[in-house]
C-alpha positions, 0 to 999 in steps of 0.5 A, spaced: 877 290 751 875 295 756 871 293 762 873 299 766 869 304 763 861 303 765 856 309 764 851 309 770 845 313 770 849 320 770 856 318 767 862 314 769 866 315 775 873 312 778 879 313 782 884 318 780 890 314 777 887 307 778 881 307 773 880 314 772 886 315 767 887 319 761 886 313 757 880 311 760 877 318 759 879 317 752 875 311 752 869 315 755 870 321 750 870 316 744 864 313 746 860 320 747 863 323 740 860 317 737 853 318 740 854 325 738 856 324 731 850 319 730 844 322 734 845 329 734 847 335 730 855 334 731 856 341 728 852 344 734 858 342 738 859 340 745 860 344 751 866 341 756 866 343 763 870 341 770 870 342 777 876 343 782 878 336 783 885 334 782 887 334 774 880 336 772 882 341 768 887 336 764 882 331 764 877 336 760 882 338 755 883 330 754 875 330 752 876 336 748 881 333 744 878 327 742 871 331 740 875 335 736 879 330 733 872 327 731 870 333 727 866 336 733 867 343 735 868 344 742 867 350 747 871 348 753 870 352 759 876 357 761 875 356 768 872 351 774 865 350 772 859 348 776 855 343 773 848 347 773 852 352 769 855 347 764 848 345 763 845 352 762 851 353 757 849 347 753 841 349 753 843 356 751 848 355 746 843 350 743 849 345 743 849 338 741 851 336 748 855 337 754 861 333 758 862 335 765 868 332 769 866 331 776 865 326 781 860 331 785 860 329 792 864 323 792 871 323 796 877 327 793 880 320 790 874 320 785 873 323 779 868 322 773 865 324 766 858 326 766 854 327 759 849 333 759 843 332 753 841 338 749 835 340 753 840 342 759 840 336 764 843 329 765 842 324 759 836 320 759 837 312 760 836 311 753 842 316 751 846 313 756 845 306 754 847 308 747 853 312 749 855 305 753 854 301 747 859 305 743 865 304 748 868 298 744 868 301 737 873 305 733 872 313 732 874 315 725 878 321 725 876 327 722 880 330 716 881 336 720 880 337 727 874 342 729 876 348 733 877 348 741 874 355 743 875 357 751 869 360 753 867 363 760 860 360 761 859 364 767 856 371 765 849 368 762 848 363 767 849 368 773 845 373 769 839 368 769 840 366 776 840 373 778 834 374 775 830 369 778 830 372 785 829 379 788 836 381 790 833 388 792 828 384 797 834 380 800 838 386 801 833 390 804 832 384 809 838 385 813 839 378 813 847 375 813 849 369 810 854 364 811 856 361 804 860 354 804 862 351 798 866 345 801 872 347 796 868 345 790 866 349 784 861 353 787 866 358 790 865 365 788 858 364 785 853 366 791 858 370 795 859 374 788 852 375 787 851 377 794 857 382 794 855 385 788 848 386 791 850 389 797 848 383 801 852 381 807 855 374 807 861 370 809 864 365 804 867 359 807 871 353 805 872 357 798 879 356 797 882 351 791 884 345 795 882 338 791 884 334 797 877 337 800 881 336 807 877 332 812 871 332 809 867 329 803 864 335 799 857 333 801 852 337 804 850 333 810 853 331 817 859 330 819 862 334 813 858 340 815 859 340 822 864 346 821 859 350 818 854 349 824 860 352 828 861 358 823 854 360 822 854 361 830 860 364 830 859 369 824 852 371 827 849 369 820 841 368 819 843 362 815 848 357 812 847 356 805 852 350 802 853 347 796 856 340 794 863 339 790 860 341 783 854 345 786 848 342 784 846 340 791 844 344 797 845 343 804 843 348 809 844 350 817 839 355 821 841 361 825 842 356 831 847 352 828 842 346 826 842 342 820 836 343 815 836 337 811 834 337 804 827 335 805 826 341 809 829 345 804 825 343 799 819 344 803 821 351 804 822 352 797 815 349 795 811 352 800 814 359 797 813 357 790 806 355 791 804 361 795 808 367 792 809 365 785 803 360 783 806 358 777 803 352 774 805 345 774 805 338 778 810 337 783 815 331 784 818 327 789 823 321 790 820 315 794 825 316 799 823 323 800 818 327 806 811 326 805 810 333 808 811 335 800 804 331 799 801 335 804 803 342 802 801 340 794 795 338 797 793 344 800 794 348 794 791 343 789 797 341 786 798 334 783 804 330 787 808 325 783 812 320 786 817 316 783 824 312 783 830 314 787 835 318 782 834 325 779 833 322 772 826 321 774 825 328 775 828 330 768 824 324 765 817 328 768 820 335 766 821 333 759 814 330 758 809 334 762 808 341 766 812 340 772 813 346 777 819 343 781 822 336 783 827 333 788 830 328 791 833 326 798 840 328 797 839 335 796 838 335 788 832 340 787 830 342 780 825 348 777 823 347 770 822 354 769 830 354 770 833 348 767 831 340 768 837 340 772 839 340 780 842 347 781 844 348 788 846 355 787 840 357 785 836 354 790 841 357 795 839 364 792 831 362 793 832 360 800 835 367 801 829 370 797 824 366 801 827 368 808 826 376 805 819 375 803 817 371 809 821 376 814 823 369 818 830 366 819 831 359 816 830 356 823 823 360 823 821 358 816 822 351 818 818 351 825 812 355 821 812 349 816 812 344 822 807 348 826 802 348 819 803 341 816 805 337 822 812 335 825 816 331 820 823 328 822 827 324 818 833 320 818 838 315 814 843 310 816 848 307 810 850 300 812 856 297 809 855 290 810 856 283 806 852 282 800 849 275 803 847 279 809 844 285 805 840 280 800 837 276 806 835 283 809 832 285 803 828 278 802 825 278 809 823 285 808 819 283 802 816 277 804 810 280 807 812 282 815 806 284 819 811 288 824 818 291 824 822 295 829 817 293 834 811 296 830 805 294 826 806 294 819 799 298 816 801 297 809 807 296 804 810 299 798 815 297 793 816 302 788 824 303 789 826 298 795 821 296 801 817 301 805 813 300 811 808 304 813 807 303 821 803 304 827 807 308 831 804 309 838 809 315 840 805 319 835 798 318 838 795 325 840 800 329 836 797 334 832 797 333 825 802 328 826 807 325 820 806 318 818 811 314 820 815 310 815 821 306 814 824 304 807 830 299 806 833 300 799 839 296 797 845 298 792 845 295 786 852 296 785 856 295 792 855 291 799 851 297 801 844 297 804 840 304 806 835 305 811 831 311 811 825 313 816 820 319 817 816 320 823 813 325 828 819 326 832 827 326 832 827 320 838 822 316 834 826 316 828 832 314 832 829 309 835 826 306 829 833 306 825 836 303 831 831 297 831 831 297 823 839 296 824 838 290 829 833 287 824 838 287 818 844 285 822 840 279 825 840 276 819 833 279 817 830 276 823 824 281 825 
């Protein structure tokens, strides 16, 4: 009986050669094949893609062979594939679904199997639950294996993202960009688009190296410290960064300052509402900046807050008109494009905003902070024993009147426990951000994440350190 392969919200991942083996990939693939045969139009076929991780191409071939053996036609990528490109291929080819071999932003020793539904985004919880229910069932062999066709998914995807932005305006702006693909699947995409359009750029960490030397392919510190230095050294006006499978975005401004995912989302949202004026509501995760609320309200748009994870954005995009949705980790999706995160498109959009507003990335962020109030954000990940984690969560949920030395104004518990705090350090600041602190426990490992937003970097750091003490003291306020 297989007890290793377990599908989470977006698929299954494991350690290469430990539990992520050919046999276990076959187990996952058989379950996906059973799902497609029983719930989808199997003859529409399945698209299979893979990233730059060790063995990803051969693992993708294994997936293709299992699907083919079950009588399901396969379009197998002929080269490394960003996740959003695979999702775009699924939808544009009207395929039954898609399988992506990737472990996204995880360390080099990890790999994974993700399932993409026919609408061009991650499988819904119901779809993933169905796939998981088939993990222990036998897959009947087809009388004749279906065809496996190697396909380059790039041309239609690249054409779609190019048409989404004004490349001529970006070229006329004269801005120069550093494109950091973190040794991942985004290599050659944004730099290739810019190069063909005559837009000055430098590609960074674009060589194929499955070891991701010295970093995890996640566009946050400390993994983008080299990007900060390179942007300044190359005299670029922004650094645009994608993670291992290119569905998430990070950025660095012209002075080498990190522009976090919250500010990236705010820059894109403000531009969409002012310049494009496309219809639809706005969504954000529970742990994401409330500057988005202020921007949406300024333009008379409804903002929907949801749980943490892009699956909630996808669910909303499938049921109602959503302009844009996003999460704290740099996953931002625009429904006119795909119900999917796309770090490559968002990189192009940042460049487009800069061109339209005639501002560097740092100037764009400063302008938003001036208009909507300074919003600063921080997060710490605490790898602590399970009993200590549980004690902190129980205490946080018990109705505290004070935490981190600040009075609790109100508490919300949509996904974790969030405290809105009375913060004297913000008194007198114009249009000051609300101060909030969120404690959220991982459901699968001894990990507690602590998030904070406030009116200054110093305030955020102080509150996070006080929250760390709260947790380590056994949950004593």
